[in-house]
LUMRO-911643 format. One record per residue (C-alpha): residue number from 1; chain; x, y, z. Coordinates in steps of 0.2 Angstrom, whole numbers, always signed. Each point is the difference from the previous one (the first is absolute). Layout:
N
DOTI  rofi  rodo   east  north     up
DOTI   NUM     A      X      Y      Z
...
//
This chain:
471
DOTI  rofi  rodo   east  north     up
DOTI     1     A   -134    +38    +59
DOTI     2     A     +8     +9    +15
DOTI     3     A     +7    -16     +8
DOTI     4     A     +9     -5    -16
DOTI     5     A    +11    -15     +3
DOTI     6     A    +17     +3     -8
DOTI     7     A    +18     -6     +1
DOTI     8     A     +4    +13    +14
DOTI     9     A    -14     -8    +10
DOTI    10     A    +10    -16     +1
DOTI    11     A    +19     +2     -4
DOTI    12     A     +4     +3    +19
DOTI    13     A    -11    -14     +6
DOTI    14     A     +4    -18     +4
DOTI    15     A     -7    -14    -10
DOTI    16     A    -12     -3    +15
DOTI    17     A     -6    +18     +1
DOTI    18     A     -2     +1    -19
DOTI    19     A    -10    -16     +0
DOTI    20     A    -12     +8    +13
DOTI    21     A     -1    +16    -10
DOTI    22     A     -4    -10    -16
DOTI    23     A    -14    -10     +8
DOTI    24     A     -8    +16     +6
DOTI    25     A     +2     +8    -18
DOTI    26     A     -8    -16     -8
DOTI    27     A    -14     +1    +13
DOTI    28     A     -6    +16     -7
DOTI    29     A     -7     -9    -16
DOTI    30     A     +8    +13    -11
DOTI    31     A    +13    -13     -8
DOTI    32     A     -4    -15    -11
DOTI    33     A    +16     -3     -9
DOTI    34     A    +18     -2     +6
DOTI    35     A    +16     +0    -11
DOTI    36     A    +14    -10     +7
DOTI    37     A    +17     -1     -9
DOTI    38     A    +16     +9     -3
DOTI    39     A    +14     +5    -12
DOTI    40     A     +7    -12    -13
DOTI    41     A    +18     +1     -6
DOTI    42     A     -4    +14    -11
DOTI    43     A    -10    +10    +12
DOTI    44     A    -17     -4     -7
DOTI    45     A    -14     -3    +13
DOTI    46     A     -6    -18     +0
DOTI    47     A    -15     -3    +10
DOTI    48     A    -16    -10     +4
DOTI    49     A    -17     +7     +3
DOTI    50     A     -8     -8    +15
DOTI    51     A    -18     +1     +6
DOTI    52     A     -1     +9    +16
DOTI    53     A     -8    -15     +8
DOTI    54     A    +15    -11     -4
DOTI    55     A    +13    +13     +6
DOTI    56     A    -10     +3    +16
DOTI    57     A     +1    -18     +5
DOTI    58     A    +19     +2     +3
DOTI    59     A     +8    +16     -7
DOTI    60     A    +18     -7     +3
DOTI    61     A     -4    -16    -10
DOTI    62     A    +12     -3    -14
DOTI    63     A     -6     +0    -18
DOTI    64     A     +7    -12    -13
DOTI    65     A     +9     +8    -15
DOTI    66     A     +8     -9    -14
DOTI    67     A    +19     +3     +0
DOTI    68     A     -2     +4    -18
DOTI    69     A     -2    +19     +5
DOTI    70     A    +19     +0     +3
DOTI    71     A     +4     -7    -17
DOTI    72     A    -10    +13    -10
DOTI    73     A     +8    +14    -10
DOTI    74     A     -7    +17     -4
DOTI    75     A    -11     -7    -13
DOTI    76     A     -6    -15    +11
DOTI    77     A    +10    -12    -11
DOTI    78     A     +8    -14    +10
DOTI    79     A    +19     +1     +3
DOTI    80     A     +8    -17     -1
DOTI    81     A    +14     -3    +13
DOTI    82     A    +18     +0     -7
DOTI    83     A     +7    -18     -4
DOTI    84     A     +5     -9    +16
DOTI    85     A     -6    +14    +11
DOTI    86     A     +5     -4    +18
DOTI    87     A    -14     +6    +11
DOTI    88     A    -18     +5     +0
DOTI    89     A     -7     +6    -16
DOTI    90     A    -19     -3     -5
DOTI    91     A     -1    -11    -15
DOTI    92     A    -11    -13    -10
DOTI    93     A    +11    -14     +6
DOTI    94     A     -5     +3    +18
DOTI    95     A    -18     +4     -5
DOTI    96     A     -1    +18     +6
DOTI    97     A     -5     -6    +17
DOTI    98     A     -8    +11    +14
DOTI    99     A     +7    +12    +12
DOTI   100     A     -8     +9    +14
DOTI   101     A     -5    +19     +0
DOTI   102     A     +0     +3    +19
DOTI   103     A     -9    +17     +4
DOTI   104     A     +9    +13     +9
DOTI   105     A    -14     +7    +10
DOTI   106     A     +9    +16     +4
DOTI   107     A     -2     +5    -19
DOTI   108     A    -19     -1     +0
DOTI   109     A     -9    +15     -7
DOTI   110     A    -15     +5    -10
DOTI   111     A     +1     +4    -19
DOTI   112     A     -9    +16     -2
DOTI   113     A     -2     -1    -19
DOTI   114     A     -8    -17     +0
DOTI   115     A    -17     -3     +8
DOTI   116     A     -1    -10    +16
DOTI   117     A    +18     -6     -2
DOTI   118     A    +15     -2    +11
DOTI   119     A    +17     -7     -2
DOTI   120     A    +14     -8    +10
DOTI   121     A    +18     -4     -6
DOTI   122     A     +7    -17     +2
DOTI   123     A    +17     -8     +3
DOTI   124     A     +3    -15    -11
DOTI   125     A     +5    -17     +8
DOTI   126     A     +4    -18     -6
DOTI   127     A    -13    -12     +6
DOTI   128     A    +13     -6    +14
DOTI   129     A     +0    +18     +7
DOTI   130     A    +16     +6     -7
DOTI   131     A     +0    +17     -7
DOTI   132     A     +1     +2    -19
DOTI   133     A    +16     +9     +2
DOTI   134     A     +1     +5    -18
DOTI   135     A    -17    +10     +1
DOTI   136     A     +4    +19     +1
DOTI   137     A     -8     +4    +17
DOTI   138     A    +10    -14     +7
DOTI   139     A    +16     +7     -7
DOTI   140     A     -4    +17     +8
DOTI   141     A     -4     -9    +16
DOTI   142     A    +17     -9     +0
DOTI   143     A     +9    +17     -2
DOTI   144     A    -10     +9    +13
DOTI   145     A     +3    -15    +12
DOTI   146     A    +18     +1     -3
DOTI   147     A     +0    +19     +4
DOTI   148     A     -9     -4    +16
DOTI   149     A    +14    -12     +5
DOTI   150     A    +12    +15     -2
DOTI   151     A    -11    +10    +11
DOTI   152     A     -9    +11    -13
DOTI   153     A    -17     +4     -6
DOTI   154     A     +0     +7    -18
DOTI   155     A    -12    +14     -5
DOTI   156     A     -2     +1    -19
DOTI   157     A    -10    +11    -11
DOTI   158     A     -1     -3    -19
DOTI   159     A     -3    +14    -12
DOTI   160     A    -10     -8    -14
DOTI   161     A     -3     +8    -17
DOTI   162     A    -12     -5    -13
DOTI   163     A     -7     +5    -17
DOTI   164     A    -19     +2     -4
DOTI   165     A     -5     -4    -18
DOTI   166     A    -17     +3     -8
DOTI   167     A    -11    -15     -2
DOTI   168     A     -2    -16    +11
DOTI   169     A    +12    -14     -1
DOTI   170     A    -12    -11    -11
DOTI   171     A     -2    +14    -12
DOTI   172     A    +18     +3     -2
DOTI   173     A     +3    -19     -2
DOTI   174     A    -13     +0    -15
DOTI   175     A    +12    +12     -9
DOTI   176     A    +15    -10     +5
DOTI   177     A     +6    +14    +11
DOTI   178     A     +4    +12    -15
DOTI   179     A     -2    +18     +0
DOTI   180     A     -1     +2    +19
DOTI   181     A     -6    +17     +6
DOTI   182     A     +6     +6    +17
DOTI   183     A    -12    +10    +11
DOTI   184     A     +3    +18     -4
DOTI   185     A     +8     +8    -14
DOTI   186     A    +15     +6     +8
DOTI   187     A    +12     -4    +15
DOTI   188     A     +1    +14    +13
DOTI   189     A     +9     -6    +16
DOTI   190     A    -10     +5    +15
DOTI   191     A    -12     +9    -11
DOTI   192     A    -15     +5    +10
DOTI   193     A    -11     +3    -15
DOTI   194     A     +6    -16     -8
DOTI   195     A     -5    -10    +16
DOTI   196     A    -17     +9     +1
DOTI   197     A     -4     -6    -18
DOTI   198     A     +5    -18     +5
DOTI   199     A     -9     +0    +16
DOTI   200     A    -14    -10     -9
DOTI   201     A    +11    -16     +2
DOTI   202     A    +13     +5    +12
DOTI   203     A    -12     +6    +13
DOTI   204     A    -10    -17     +1
DOTI   205     A    +17     -9     +1
DOTI   206     A     +5    +10    +14
DOTI   207     A    -16     -2     +9
DOTI   208     A     +0    -19     -3
DOTI   209     A    +17     -1     +7
DOTI   210     A     -5    +10    +16
DOTI   211     A    -16    -11     +2
DOTI   212     A    +11    -16     -1
DOTI   213     A    +11     +6    +13
DOTI   214     A    +15     +4    -11
DOTI   215     A     +4    +17     +6
DOTI   216     A     +6    +14    -12
DOTI   217     A    +11    +14     +5
DOTI   218     A     -2    +10    -17
DOTI   219     A     -3     -2    -18
DOTI   220     A     +7    +10    -14
DOTI   221     A     +2     +0    -19
DOTI   222     A    +17     -6     -5
DOTI   223     A    +12     +5    -15
DOTI   224     A     -7    -14    -12
DOTI   225     A    -15     +1    -11
DOTI   226     A    -15     -7    +11
DOTI   227     A    +12     -3    +14
DOTI   228     A     -4     +1    +18
DOTI   229     A     +8     -3    +17
DOTI   230     A     -9     -4    +16
DOTI   231     A    +11     -1    +15
DOTI   232     A     -2    -13    +14
DOTI   233     A     +5     +4    +18
DOTI   234     A    +13    -11     +8
DOTI   235     A     -5    -16     +8
DOTI   236     A     +9    -15     +8
DOTI   237     A     +7    -12    -13
DOTI   238     A    -13    -13     -3
DOTI   239     A    -15    +12     +2
DOTI   240     A     +9    +12    -12
DOTI   241     A     +1    -14    -13
DOTI   242     A    -19     -4     +2
DOTI   243     A     -4    +18     -2
DOTI   244     A    +10     +2    -16
DOTI   245     A     -7    -16     -7
DOTI   246     A    -18     +5     +3
DOTI   247     A     +4    +18     -6
DOTI   248     A     +5     -7    -18
DOTI   249     A    -15    -12     +0
DOTI   250     A    -12    +14     +5
DOTI   251     A     +6    +13    -12
DOTI   252     A     -1    -12    -15
DOTI   253     A    -18     -7     +5
DOTI   254     A     -7    +17     +4
DOTI   255     A     +7     +8    -16
DOTI   256     A     -9    -14    -10
DOTI   257     A    -16     +3     +9
DOTI   258     A     +0    +18     -6
DOTI   259     A     +5     -4    -18
DOTI   260     A    +19     +2     +1
DOTI   261     A    +15    -11     +0
DOTI   262     A    +14     +3    +14
DOTI   263     A    +16     -7     -4
DOTI   264     A    +16     -3    +11
DOTI   265     A    +11     -4    -15
DOTI   266     A    +17     +8     +3
DOTI   267     A     -1     +9    -17
DOTI   268     A    -16     -2     -9
DOTI   269     A     +2    +15    -11
DOTI   270     A    +16     +4     -9
DOTI   271     A     +0    +19     +3
DOTI   272     A     +3     +7    +18
DOTI   273     A     +4     -8    +16
DOTI   274     A     -3    -18     +5
DOTI   275     A     -9     -6    +16
DOTI   276     A    +10     -3    +16
DOTI   277     A     -2     -8    +17
DOTI   278     A    +12    +10    +10
DOTI   279     A     +1     -8    +18
DOTI   280     A     +3    +10    +15
DOTI   281     A     +7    -10    +15
DOTI   282     A     +5     +2    +18
DOTI   283     A     +4    -12    +14
DOTI   284     A     -6     +2    +18
DOTI   285     A     +7     -7    +16
DOTI   286     A    -11     -8    +14
DOTI   287     A     +2    +16     +9
DOTI   288     A     -9    +10    -14
DOTI   289     A    +16     +8     -6
DOTI   290     A     +4     +3    -19
DOTI   291     A    +15    -11     -3
DOTI   292     A     +6    +11    -14
DOTI   293     A     +1    +16     +9
DOTI   294     A    +15     +6    +10
DOTI   295     A     -1    +18     +6
DOTI   296     A    +19     +0     +4
DOTI   297     A     +5     -4    -17
DOTI   298     A     +4    +14    -12
DOTI   299     A    -12     -7    -13
DOTI   300     A    -12     -5    +13
DOTI   301     A     +1    -18     -6
DOTI   302     A     +4    -15    +11
DOTI   303     A    +12    -15     -4
DOTI   304     A    -15    -11     -1
DOTI   305     A     -6    +11    -14
DOTI   306     A    +16     +1     -9
DOTI   307     A     +1    -19     +1
DOTI   308     A    -18     -1     -7
DOTI   309     A     +4    +11    -14
DOTI   310     A    +16     -9     -5
DOTI   311     A    -10    -17     +0
DOTI   312     A    -12     +8    -12
DOTI   313     A    +14     +6    -11
DOTI   314     A     +8    -17     +0
DOTI   315     A    -16     -8     -5
DOTI   316     A     -8    +13    -12
DOTI   317     A     +6    -10    -16
DOTI   318     A     -2    -17     +8
DOTI   319     A    -18     +3     +5
DOTI   320     A     -5     +8    -16
DOTI   321     A    -11    -15     -5
DOTI   322     A    -11     +4    +15
DOTI   323     A     +0    +19     -3
DOTI   324     A     -3     -2    -19
DOTI   325     A     -8    -16     -3
DOTI   326     A     -6     +2    -18
DOTI   327     A     +8     +3    -17
DOTI   328     A     -8    +17     -1
DOTI   329     A     +7     +5    +17
DOTI   330     A    +17     +4     -7
DOTI   331     A     -7    +12    -12
DOTI   332     A     -3    +11    +15
DOTI   333     A    +18     +2     +4
DOTI   334     A     +5    +15    -10
DOTI   335     A    +11    +15     +4
DOTI   336     A     -9    +13    +10
DOTI   337     A    -16    -11     +2
DOTI   338     A     -2     +1    +19
DOTI   339     A     +5    -18     +1
DOTI   340     A    +14     -6    +10
DOTI   341     A    +12     -7    -13
DOTI   342     A    +17     +0     +8
DOTI   343     A     +9     -7    +16
DOTI   344     A     +1    +17     +8
DOTI   345     A     -7     +9    +15
DOTI   346     A     -2    +18     +6
DOTI   347     A     -9    +11    +12
DOTI   348     A    -17     +6     -8
DOTI   349     A     +7     -1    -18
DOTI   350     A    -12     -9    -12
DOTI   351     A    +12     -5    -13
DOTI   352     A     +8    -14    +10
DOTI   353     A     -6    -18     +4
DOTI   354     A     -2     +2    +19
DOTI   355     A     -6    +17     +7
DOTI   356     A     +2     +4    +18
DOTI   357     A    -11    +13    +10
DOTI   358     A     +5     +6    +17
DOTI   359     A    -13    +14     +3
DOTI   360     A     -2     -5    +18
DOTI   361     A     +3    -15    +11
DOTI   362     A    -17     -7     -2
DOTI   363     A     +0     +2    -19
DOTI   364     A    +17     -6     -4
DOTI   365     A     -2    -13    -14
DOTI   366     A     +8     -8    -15
DOTI   367     A     -9     +1    -17
DOTI   368     A     +4    -14    -12
DOTI   369     A     -4     +7    -18
DOTI   370     A     +3    -15    -11
DOTI   371     A    -16    -10     +2
DOTI   372     A    -13     +2    -14
DOTI   373     A    -19     +1     +2
DOTI   374     A     -2    -17     -9
DOTI   375     A     +9     -9    +14
DOTI   376     A     -9    -11    +13
DOTI   377     A     -1    +11    +15
DOTI   378     A     +4    -14    +12
DOTI   379     A    +16     -5     -9
DOTI   380     A     +5    +18     -2
DOTI   381     A     -1     +3    +19
DOTI   382     A     +9    -16     +3
DOTI   383     A    +14     +4    -12
DOTI   384     A     +3    +18     +7
DOTI   385     A     +0     -6    +18
DOTI   386     A    +10    -15     -4
DOTI   387     A    +14    +11     -8
DOTI   388     A     +0    +10    +16
DOTI   389     A     +1    -16    +11
DOTI   390     A    +15     -5    -11
DOTI   391     A     +9    +16     +4
DOTI   392     A     -4     +0    +18
DOTI   393     A     +5    -18     +3
DOTI   394     A    +16     +2    -10
DOTI   395     A     +3    +18     +7
DOTI   396     A     +3     +7    -18
DOTI   397     A     +6    +17     -3
DOTI   398     A     -9    +11    -14
DOTI   399     A    +14    +12     -2
DOTI   400     A     -3    +18     -2
DOTI   401     A    -16     +7     -7
DOTI   402     A     +0     +3    -19
DOTI   403     A     +1    +18     -6
DOTI   404     A     -6     +6    -17
DOTI   405     A    -12     -8    -13
DOTI   406     A     +2    -19     +1
DOTI   407     A    -10     -2    -17
DOTI   408     A    +14     +9     -9
DOTI   409     A    +15     -9     +8
DOTI   410     A     +7    -15    -10
DOTI   411     A    +11     -6    +14
DOTI   412     A    -14     -5    +12
DOTI   413     A     -7    -18     -1
DOTI   414     A    -17     -1     -9
DOTI   415     A    -15    -11     +4
DOTI   416     A     -1    -15    -12
DOTI   417     A     -6     +4    -18
DOTI   418     A    -11    -15     -2
DOTI   419     A    -11    -12    +10
DOTI   420     A    +12    -14     -6
DOTI   421     A    +15     +8     +7
DOTI   422     A    -10     +4    +16
DOTI   423     A     -5    -18     +2
DOTI   424     A    +18     -6     -1
DOTI   425     A     +6    +12    +13
DOTI   426     A    -15     -5    +12
DOTI   427     A     +3    -19     -1
DOTI   428     A    +19     +3     +3
DOTI   429     A     -3    +12    +14
DOTI   430     A     +8     -5    +17
DOTI   431     A    -11    +12     +9
DOTI   432     A    -16     -6     -9
DOTI   433     A     +3    -18     +4
DOTI   434     A     +5     +4    +18
DOTI   435     A    -15    +11     +4
DOTI   436     A    -14     -8    -11
DOTI   437     A     +6    -18     +0
DOTI   438     A     +6    -10    -15
DOTI   439     A    -17     -7     -4
DOTI   440     A     -8    +17     -1
DOTI   441     A    +14     +7    -11
DOTI   442     A     -1    -15    -12
DOTI   443     A    -19     +1     -1
DOTI   444     A     +0    +19     -4
DOTI   445     A    +14     -3    -12
DOTI   446     A     -9    -13    -10
DOTI   447     A    -16    +11     -1
DOTI   448     A    +11    +15     -7
DOTI   449     A     +9    -12    -12
DOTI   450     A    -17     -5     -7
DOTI   451     A     -4    +18     -3
DOTI   452     A    +16     +3     -9
DOTI   453     A     -3    -15    -11
DOTI   454     A    -18     +5     -4
DOTI   455     A     +7    +17     -6
DOTI   456     A    +14     -8    -10
DOTI   457     A    -13    -10    -10
DOTI   458     A    -12    +14     -4
DOTI   459     A     +0    +10    -16
DOTI   460     A     -4    +19     +4
DOTI   461     A     -9    +13     -9
DOTI   462     A    +17    +10     +0
DOTI   463     A     +8    -15    -10
DOTI   464     A    -14     -1    -12
DOTI   465     A     +0    +19     -4
DOTI   466     A    +19     +0     -1
DOTI   467     A     +4    -15    -10
DOTI   468     A    -15     -7     -9
DOTI   469     A     +2     +9    -17
DOTI   470     A    +18     +5     +2
DOTI   471     A    +11    -15     +2
//
């Protein structure tokens, strides 16, 4: 369809302009189903399907969701609030009441791999109109608004990696996810022939993303078995979060439709590299200038850029619960793994936690290398930008850039070794409580503690093999 309606058609429009464009699109009669929803705390897409006749009556009308969606873990088990929890936490005692999903009409786009279907992302609100501030999109919005108050617009670009496995998710579940087979028999980073062989699934994924309006700059085979990276171009903060969120949903759904499973686990296979979500960031002034660039500085880096870097270093350990939200996340943090494992920064080097590129004034940017692909994109962007805000507001100094291989230096501070340690640091973080708010920190901390508890109570295959007949 030559006049395909995608995100790029709407992202720069006002809500009123978007509403007019939506009505024109619906009048074509080519759409009969609308998905309305958004990200839960773990980054899963929770949505309702509306008949087009219902949606067309008032596209901006809120849809009722049970607040249960924010109390579900990765297995859809209900997370009970901690004893005497002082704040909002969906639970049986309160009856899992309704919240509103309010469509953001600027996010409307057609879904090219589903017949006669479009989607629109929503913001979650309490019935009295207050934002559900603990919802991931609201967390990112809070940070973006705080940056705007400082006079900056953030441009961010996540680099998301994933692994493709043979067999659909339901098929893998039938075998209890044993004997997983990655796409391809070997890992060849940037391998053209490897990528050609895998185009049967990567090609449709790329085409689906483009059709949805999630632009792709490039795709390439990565260094892990069955691993790919598709690069997203930079976008303003909230829009960038939407694009990354829909990227992950699209990759998983289209892979499934073609008979494969795409996983964003940080380290799904013991051999080789894990999957990252490195985040490139820059701040721009109202005059259209890159706030990180200073052509009079010997390093071409401004004071604002240095403060931003320093804040990211100061919060690298404290925000690990957002960069690395699962038990498996911490198995990605290995020496010479391409993950940012230390509180270090440098120009261009990829062994550090924060990499800085000053190729030109317009392309000067900071790359945070700690986040993993398993993280919620909204919370990852919120965390990277919040660290930068903390550095700017407190005029922190990053010190001199690191020289050498940070992976082999025992004197530099490391990212937390476990999710449990990360949760402790996050809950106690002055920066997290100041930028995100105490309610948000408490809520995310409770969800992460649930994950730690579930793992602590489990008996793994490793334990059975190691101890069953030998103790």
